[in-house]
DRENDREN-269339 format. One record per residue: residue number from 1; residue in one letter; z, x, y of N, C-alpha, C in turn. Coordinates in steps of 0.02 Angstrom, whole numbers, always signed. Atoms other than C-alpha are relative to their C-alpha. Layout:
REM residues N
   resi   resn      n.Z      n.X      n.Y     ca.Z     ca.X     ca.Y      c.Z      c.X      c.Y
    NUM      A        Z        X        Y        Z        X        Y        Z        X        Y
...
//
This chain:
REM residues 228
   resi   resn      n.Z      n.X      n.Y     ca.Z     ca.X     ca.Y      c.Z      c.X      c.Y
      1      M      +84      +27      -18    +7467    +3046    +5947      -62      +77      +33
      2      S      +95      -49       -9    +7275    +3134    +5966      +50      +19      +82
      3      A      -12      -17      -85    +7276    +3237    +6118      -64      -31      +16
      4      T      +50      +18      -37    +7117    +3150    +6121      +11     -103       +4
      5      E       +1      +61      +13    +7100    +2956    +6197      -56      -31      -24
      6      R      +51      +21      +23    +6987    +2874    +6109      -28      -80      +37
      7      L      +10      +50      -40    +6874    +2765    +6212      -36      -52      -37
      8      Y      +31      +73      +53    +6759    +2671    +6074      +77      -23      -31
      9      Y      -55      +69      -10    +6940    +2583    +6034      -25      -79      +12
     10      Q       +5      +62      -36    +6945    +2459    +6165      -88      -15       +8
     11      D      +70      +21      -10    +6733    +2472    +6188      -29      +44      -46
     12      S      +54      -48      +59    +6625    +2507    +6063      -70       +4      +26
     13      R      +66       -4      -48    +6469    +2489    +6215       +9      +65      +46
     14      L       -8      -75      -52    +6533    +2622    +6322      -44      +52      -20
     15      L      +43      -70      +26    +6391    +2760    +6295       +2      +46      +48
     16      E      -19      -60      -56    +6423    +2856    +6450      +88      +13      +18
     17      F      -81      -20      +18    +6596    +2963    +6504       +1      +41      +31
     18      D       +0      -53      -41    +6663    +3094    +6608     +112      +31      -37
     19      A      -60       +3      +36    +6794    +3191    +6529      +37      +98      -17
     20      R      -64      -35      -28    +6920    +3344    +6553      -16      +38      -61
     21      V       +0      -46      +44    +6886    +3502    +6417      +65      +27      +11
     22      I      -45      -32       -5    +7042    +3560    +6354       -8      +42      -40
     23      G       +8      -53      +70    +7004    +3660    +6187      -85       +1      -16
     24      L      +42       +1      +48    +6888    +3735    +6118       +2      +56      -54
     25      S       +5      -39      +73    +6856    +3838    +5943      -72       -8      -36
     26      E      +44      -18      +33    +6736    +3915    +5849       +8      -26      -79
     27      L      -21      +10      +91    +6721    +3842    +5645      -12      +44      -22
     28      D      +19      -53      +37    +6697    +3901    +5512      -50      +32      -27
     29      D      +81      -28       -3    +6477    +3909    +5512      +19      +41      +59
     30      G       +2      -62      -98    +6520    +4005    +5698      -20      -86      +51
     31      Q      +14      +36      -49    +6453    +3829    +5787      +69      -17      +51
     32      I      -83      +10      -62    +6587    +3806    +5954       +6      -74       +4
     33      A      +14      +75      -25    +6641    +3623    +5963      +85       +5      +48
     34      V       +1      -32      -79    +6716    +3607    +6113      +73     -114      -10
     35      T      -28      +29       +1    +6881    +3489    +6120       +9      -43      +71
     36      L       -3      +15      -93    +6919    +3354    +6293      +66      -58      -19
     37      D      -66      +53      +14    +7045    +3253    +6325       -5      -94      -23
     38      R      +32      +76      -13    +6957    +3070    +6328      -66      -16      -59
     39      T      +86      +21      +38    +6792    +3001    +6219      -27      -34       +2
     40      A      +69      +91      +18    +6651    +2872    +6189       +4      +36      -69
     41      F      +66       -4      +80    +6601    +2989    +6021      +48      -31      -63
     42      Y      -24      +29      +95    +6649    +2921    +5837       -4      +71      -27
     43      P       +1      -39      +55    +6698    +3055    +5746       -8      -45      -73
     44      T       +6      +50      +75    +6657    +3039    +5548      +79       -5      -39
     45      G      -52      +79      +18    +6759    +2916    +5444      +10      -29      -28
     46      G      -15      +67      +22    +6806    +2783    +5347      -45      -19      -23
     47      G      +37      +22      +41    +6648    +2781    +5268      -54      +16      +74
     48      Q      +54      +27      -98    +6564    +2776    +5474      -32      +87      -14
     49      P      +37      -70      -40    +6450    +2968    +5520      +16      -18      +77
     50      A       +2      -41      -62    +6483    +3041    +5681      -68      -50      +60
     51      D      +47      +32      -60    +6411    +2965    +5847      -49     +112      +19
     52      T      +87      -24      -38    +6252    +3112    +5912      +14       -7      +83
     53      G      -33       -4     -101    +6248    +3134    +6130      -27      +70       +7
     54      M       -8      -80      -18    +6247    +3267    +6236      +86      +13      +57
     55      L      -69      +18       -5    +6405    +3317    +6293      -18      +72      +77
     56      G      +25      -52      -46    +6353    +3400    +6474      -88      +48      +29
     57      D      +89      -39      -15    +6187    +3535    +6466       +2      +13      -81
     58      A      -13      -17      +59    +6248    +3556    +6272      -27      -77      -33
     59      R       +1      +16      +63    +6180    +3450    +6104      +94      -37      -36
     60      V      -66      +65      +44    +6348    +3339    +6015      -53       +4      -57
     61      V      +47      +43      +73    +6271    +3330    +5836      +70       -9      -65
     62      D      -71      +28      +31    +6451    +3318    +5751      +45      -32      +41
     63      C      -58      -33       -6    +6612    +3284    +5764      +18      -24      -19
     64      I      -47      -22      +70    +6766    +3292    +5686      +49      -27      +22
     65      D      -55      +40      -24    +6911    +3196    +5679      +66      +48      -29
     66      A      -51      -48      +27    +7059    +3332    +5682      +49      -19       +5
     67      E      -32      +29       -6    +7163    +3221    +5707      +73      -22      +54
     68      D      -48      +16      -57    +7339    +3239    +5814      -17      +75      +48
     69      E      +39      -90      -32    +7231    +3436    +5878      -52      -66      +35
     70      G      +65      +60      -47    +7100    +3268    +5948      -58      +17      -33
     71      V      +87       -6      +31    +6905    +3254    +5923      -21      +71       +5
     72      L      +15      -76       +0    +6827    +3422    +5897      -94      -29      -12
     73      H      +56      +37      -48    +6635    +3380    +5993      -38      +62      -31
     74      V      +12      -76      +11    +6532    +3507    +5899      -91      -10      +24
     75      I      +47       +9      -50    +6400    +3557    +6009      -59      +76      -17
     76      Q      +51      -63       +7    +6222    +3665    +6003      -21       +8     +101
     77      G      -13       -3      -70    +6203    +3739    +6173      +30      +13      +53
     78      P      -50      -40      -36    +6287    +3810    +6316      +66      -49       +0
     79      A      -52      +30      +15    +6476    +3782    +6294      +45       -1      +90
     80      P      -43      +24      -43    +6596    +3716    +6435      +73      +62      -15
     81      E      -33      -39       +7    +6739    +3821    +6494      +74      -50       +8
     82      I      -68      +42       +7    +6938    +3742    +6465       -1      -26      +73
     83      G       -1      -25      -31    +6973    +3674    +6612      -77      -74      +45
     84      D      +79      +26      -12    +6777    +3579    +6647       -3      -58       +9
     85      R      +20      +87      +29    +6757    +3408    +6696      -92       -6      -57
     86      V      +87       +5       -5    +6587    +3382    +6588      -15      -94      -20
     87      H      +15      +49       +8    +6493    +3209    +6570      -36       -7      -71
     88      G      -12       -6      +61    +6486    +3156    +6405      -63      -86      -27
     89      T      +26      +62      -22    +6336    +2998    +6363      -39      +12     -104
     90      I       -5      +12      +61    +6303    +2945    +6151      -83      -53      -26
     91      D      +32      +42      +17    +6161    +2907    +6075      -36      -82      -30
     92      W       +1      +72       +3    +6135    +2724    +6070       -2      -20      -39
     93      L      +41      +75      +68    +6011    +2653    +5938      +57      +36      -71
     94      R      -83      -21      +46    +6144    +2773    +5819      +49      -25       -2
     95      R      -81      +81       -5    +6279    +2688    +5878       -7      -68      -28
     96      L      +12      +48       +4    +6193    +2539    +5875       -6      -56      -81
     97      D      +16      -14      +45    +6133    +2561    +5702      +65      -11      -41
     98      H      -45      -12      +39    +6292    +2610    +5651      +65      -69      +10
     99      L      -41      +58       +1    +6404    +2476    +5717       -6      -80      -19
    100      Q      -15      +50      +20    +6308    +2352    +5671      -12       -6      -87
    101      Q      -17      -29      +81    +6311    +2426    +5502      +77      -36      -23
    102      H      -36       +2      +17    +6477    +2422    +5495      +42      -54       -7
    103      T       -4      +51      -16    +6516    +2231    +5560      -26      -48      -51
    104      G       +2      +45      +69    +6400    +2161    +5422      +56       +6      -40
    105      Q      -38      -15      +36    +6485    +2246    +5314      +85      -25      -20
    106      H      -95      +66       +1    +6680    +2162    +5349      -49      -66       -4
    107      I      +22      +54      +17    +6558    +2019    +5350      -12      -21      -86
    108      L      -13      +11      +86    +6517    +2046    +5175      +51       +0      -15
    109      S      -61      -23       +5    +6650    +2117    +5110      +65      -78      -12
    110      A      -50      +68      +30    +6753    +1940    +5147      -26      -41       +2
    111      A      +23      +74      +30    +6631    +1844    +5083       -4      -12     -100
    112      F       -5       -1      +73    +6651    +1927    +4905      +56      -10      -23
    113      V      -85      +26      +13    +6841    +1910    +4926      +20      -74       +5
    114      Q      -33      +65       +9    +6856    +1735    +4977      -77      -41      -15
    115      L      +39      +58      +54    +6709    +1661    +4820       +0      +40      -81
    116      F      -10      -58      +56    +6749    +1827    +4698      +93       -4      -22
    117      D      -26      -12       -9    +6923    +1876    +4752       +4      +83      -39
    118      A      +51      -79       +6    +6833    +2068    +4739      +12       +5      +59
    119      P       -8      -31      -54    +6885    +2183    +4840      -43      +31      +20
    120      T      +53      -49      -30    +6779    +2315    +4936      +74      +56      -10
    121      L      -35      -82       +3    +6830    +2498    +4883      -15      +22      +18
    122      S      +20      -96      -35    +6752    +2605    +4961      -59      -21      +93
    123      F      +58       +4      -10    +6582    +2603    +5077      -25      +55      +61
    124      R      +24      -42      -11    +6469    +2698    +5157      -73      -18      +15
    125      V      +19      +32      -60    +6365    +2685    +5325      -70      +76      -18
    126      L      +41      -69      +22    +6188    +2781    +5272      -46       -4      +69
    127      E      +42       +0      -57    +6029    +2818    +5379      -28      -69      +18
    128      H      +37      +42      -19    +5932    +2665    +5339      +50      -57      -30
    129      E      -27      +75      +47    +6069    +2543    +5249      +74      +15      -15
    130      C      -77       -5       +5    +6233    +2529    +5205      +40      -15      -56
    131      E      -12      +28     +104    +6319    +2534    +5005      +63      -17       +8
    132      I      -76      +56      +11    +6467    +2441    +4969      +17       -9      -72
    133      D       -7      +32      +81    +6546    +2463    +4808      +74      -55       +4
    134      V      -16      +19      +22    +6638    +2313    +4736      +48      -22      -31
    135      A       -7      +29      +73    +6758    +2253    +4615      +24      -59      -28
    136      L      +54      +71      +25    +6633    +2124    +4554       +8       -6      -90
    137      V      +24      -11      +95    +6665    +2046    +4353      -22       -3      +14
    138      E      +41      +42      +15    +6527    +2018    +4297      -56      +15      +66
    139      P      +13       +4      -40    +6431    +2067    +4444      -88      -30       -6
    140      T      +49      +39      +27    +6261    +1953    +4408      -27       +4      +45
    141      D      +21       +0      -51    +6130    +1927    +4521       +3      -47      +38
    142      E      -22      +65      -36    +6176    +1743    +4569      +56      +11      +41
    143      R      -79       +1      -32    +6366    +1795    +4618      -20      +52      +42
    144      I       +9      -46      -65    +6295    +1953    +4738      -43      -64      +42
    145      E      +30      +49      -49    +6166    +1821    +4804      +45      -59      +56
    146      Q      -63      +47      -25    +6318    +1679    +4818      +16      +42      +58
    147      A      -42      -54      -34    +6410    +1832    +4920      -66      -12      +70
    148      V      +54       -6      -64    +6243    +1855    +5040      -12      -61      +11
    149      D      +29      +85      -11    +6216    +1666    +5058      +44      -11      +64
    150      R      -44      +12      -23    +6388    +1666    +5119       -5      +22      +51
    151      A       +0      -72      -70    +6375    +1826    +5249      -42      -49      +37
    152      N      +49      +18      -10    +6214    +1762    +5276      +16      -86      +88
    153      Q      -31      +46      -32    +6296    +1593    +5367      +58      -17      +21
    154      I      -46      -51      -87    +6429    +1698    +5476      -33      -14      +28
    155      I      +58      -35      -32    +6288    +1768    +5524      -17      -46      +47
    156      W      +27      +59      -40    +6195    +1620    +5585      +25      -59      +32
    157      Q      -20      +48      -40    +6326    +1525    +5640      +58      +33      +49
    158      G      -36      -58      -60    +6377    +1662    +5783      +88      -19       +4
    159      R      -50       +9      -19    +6550    +1649    +5750      +21      +82      +58
    160      P      -34      -61      -20    +6662    +1762    +5874       +8      +69      -32
    161      I      -27      -61       +1    +6695    +1950    +5882      +51      +16      +34
    162      S      -41      +23      -50    +6845    +2008    +5940      +56      +64      -40
    163      I      -39      -82      +22    +6958    +2197    +5926      +62      -43      +46
    164      R      -53       +9      -23    +7129    +2180    +5956      +71      +34      -40
    165      L      -36      -57       +8    +7293    +2315    +5972      +44      -55      -26
    166      V      -38      +22      +35    +7435    +2255    +5846      +78      +48      +11
    167      T      -34      -88      +17    +7617    +2344    +5838      +14      -17      -80
    168      A       -8       -7      +57    +7691    +2354    +5665      +31      -51      -18
    169      E      -47      +45       +8    +7823    +2205    +5679      -68      -71      -19
    170      E      +64      +41      +14    +7639    +2091    +5716      -20      -12      -66
    171      A      +62       +2      +39    +7541    +2161    +5597      +30      -13      -71
    172      A      -64      +34      +79    +7696    +2119    +5434      -36      -83       +6
    173      T      +13      +51      +10    +7645    +1952    +5458      -56      -45      +28
    174      L      +67      +60       +3    +7454    +1909    +5484      -18      +24      -79
    175      P      +39       -4     +111    +7326    +1885    +5314      -12      +48      +12
    176      F     +107      -28       -6    +7211    +2052    +5320      -10      -22      -81
    177      R      +34      +17      +66    +7086    +2046    +5207      +12      +70      -64
    178      K      -68      -67      +16    +7160    +2221    +5162      +36      +35      +26
    179      E      -94      -15       -2    +7315    +2308    +5143      -17      +61      +55
    180      P      +30      -31      -21    +7316    +2423    +5296      +19      +82      -35
    181      A       +5      -58      +70    +7284    +2617    +5245      +49      +45      +66
    182      R      -63      -56      -51    +7426    +2677    +5404      +39      -54      +37
    183      A       -7       +6      -76    +7559    +2630    +5471       +9      -16      +87
    184      G       -4      +18      -78    +7619    +2579    +5661      -33      -31      +23
    185      D      +68      +53      -13    +7498    +2512    +5761      -63      -11      -42
    186      L      +89       -9       +5    +7337    +2454    +5739      -27      -19      +27
    187      R      +82      +18      -91    +7172    +2401    +5813      -37      -32      -72
    188      L      +39      +37      +57    +7098    +2242    +5697      -59      -36      +50
    189      I      +81      +25      +11    +6921    +2175    +5671      +27      -83      -12
    190      E       -5      +74      +39    +6925    +1979    +5674      -26      -17      +20
    191      I      +77      +41      -28    +6766    +1868    +5653      +19      -63      -35
    192      G      -19      +71       +3    +6803    +1706    +5689      +41      -58      -67
    193      D      -73      +50      +60    +6944    +1601    +5569      -62      +39      -73
    194      F      +37       -7      +81    +6826    +1697    +5410      +37      +84      -23
    195      D       -6      -88      +28    +6893    +1889    +5431      +62      +32      +25
    196      L      -49      -36      -54    +7044    +1999    +5494      +14      +72      -17
    197      T       -1      -68      +35    +7048    +2174    +5452      +24      +54      +29
    198      P      -10      -85      -39    +7121    +2341    +5502      -78      +29       +1
    199      C      +72      -35       +1    +6952    +2451    +5553      +48      +40      +92
    200      G      +44      -46      -39    +6938    +2598    +5683      -56      +48      +13
    201      G      +53       +3       +0    +6776    +2608    +5678      -33      -41      +59
    202      T      +45      +52      -48    +6645    +2541    +5799      -54      -59      -19
    203      Q      +10      +77      +19    +6607    +2357    +5799      -30      -40      +20
    204      R       +9      +68       +6    +6508    +2209    +5847      +46      -28      +32
    205      T      -47      +71      -35    +6588    +2077    +5962      -16      -43      +43
    206      G      +21      +78      -52    +6574    +1929    +6061      -22      -52      -55
    207      S      +44       +3      +58    +6431    +1854    +5958      -50      -21       +7
    208      D      +73      -38      -11    +6280    +1911    +6015      -33      +29      -48
    209      S      +27      -39      +26    +6132    +1979    +5912       +3      -11      -85
    210      L      -27      -24      +65    +6189    +1942    +5754      -37      -42      -64
    211      H      +54      +29      +41    +6060    +1845    +5661      -59      +48      -14
    212      G      +29      -81      +33    +5993    +2046    +5640      +24      +10      -91
    213      W      -29      -17      +46    +6114    +2078    +5523      -10      -43      -88
    214      S       +4      +42      +57    +6083    +1953    +5390      -74      +15      -13
    215      S      +43      -50      +38    +5906    +2051    +5339      +25      +71      -56
    216      R      -34      -38      +46    +6030    +2186    +5301      +29      +19      -41
    217      A      -52      -13      +62    +6162    +2142    +5212      -35      -67      -71
    218      R      +17      +27      +97    +6026    +2037    +5075      -30      +92      -17
    219      R      +35      -92      +39    +5936    +2215    +5060      +77      +38      -46
    220      L      -59      -30      +23    +6116    +2301    +5029      +24      -75      -72
    221      S      -45      +35      +45    +6183    +2178    +4903      -54       +3      -83
    222      Q      +14      +22      +60    +6004    +2164    +4796       +3      +83      -36
    223      S       +0      -83      +35    +6002    +2379    +4790      +56       -3      -30
    224      K      -58      -31      +49    +6179    +2365    +4731       -9      -44      -84
    225      S      +13      +14      +57    +6133    +2222    +4600      -26      +43      -63
    226      N      +42      -38      +31    +5977    +2331    +4549      +45      +78      -37
    227      R      -42      -47      +32    +6143    +2474    +4511      +47      -19      -59
    228      S      -66      +16      +75    +6241    +2362    +4389       +1       -7      -48
//
C-alpha cells in the first residue's frame, strides 16, 4: 500500500487540500522532494504528465510516483519540516487540460476498438494535444475519420462518465476494453454504455463540458493520419 493517499482517485476536481509531511529527500539533481500522507497532485504516469501548483510557499514543479513509498512532490522554494501541516493547491488550467485530453482519449480509443477492433498501444498527453498509437490495419483517412465521427457522436450525446472501485473478483467478470495492467482492486472509468476501462489518471466525470473535446479528437486523428 502506498504511503500517500491519492485524493485524485475519488475527485479529479479537487484543487486544494491539507496534508502532513511524512518525508523529505534530495534528488540526484539537488532538488528537494516532499512526501505527504495524502495528496491531490497527480504524479507523472500512464502517459499523463504530473500536476503542478503550490505546497505552502513552495512551487511544485513535478510529482513522481514512488509506488509504495508514496508520491514525491518536487519543490522550488522553502521546504517544510517532517510533521508539518501544509496546504496544497493544484494549477487548475493544467489539470483541466489533462483530464479533458485523457477522457477524450478513452472515447476515441473505444471508437477505434468498436469499429475496427484496433486497440490503443500507448498514448501521451502533450502540452497542446494528445498522441495515440493505434494498432489500425490500413490506417486510411477514411477509417480514421469514421472513428472520429463515432467519438464525436458519443461526446455530443453527453454520455455519463463515472469512476468506481472494484475488487479483483468483481473485475474478473467485467467486459473491459483492455486488460488491467496490474492485479488486485481496480479503479474503473465508465463512459455510459460505450467504454469500461481500468485507469488511474484524472478524468472528467458527469456529462458536463463534453462538447469541447470534439475539436481535440479531430485534430489528434488528422495528425495521426498524416504520420501514417
